[in-house]
N, C-alpha and C positions, 0 to 999 in steps of 0.2 A: 480420504482424507477430503472429498467432495461431502461424503456423507455424513463425519464427525459438522461441513462448516454447513450442513443444513439444518441437523440438531438445530447447533448454534445461535441459526440465523430460525430457529422456532418451523424450518424447511421452507421457508422464501425460493422462491424463482430464485434457479442458479445467476440469473443478468445479471440480481440482484451481492453476490460477492462476486463475480467477473468484477466489476462498478466499484466496489468497496478493493481489492485487490490491488486495483487498475493504478485508483485515488491510493493512498497506499502509499504503489508503484513508485508514483509519481512523485511526491513527498519528501520519501525519502533520496531518490537521485538531484530534487532539487537538493536538499540537508548538503548533498554530501555536494555541488557548486560551491555553495555556499564555504562545504568548511575547505575544500579549495583553493576561494575565495581570501580568505582570512589568514592562512597557514602563507599567504602568497607577498601578505600585507606584512606580515614581520620577517 
């Protein structure tokens, strides 16, 4: 899996991949919280 990610990013360092994954996780977490709030209002 990491090898595929390295190929996709042109072999750049793992830290960049980790940061990207972290940002995506944070984004999804925020989206999930917003969805819960929206459902609670209805």
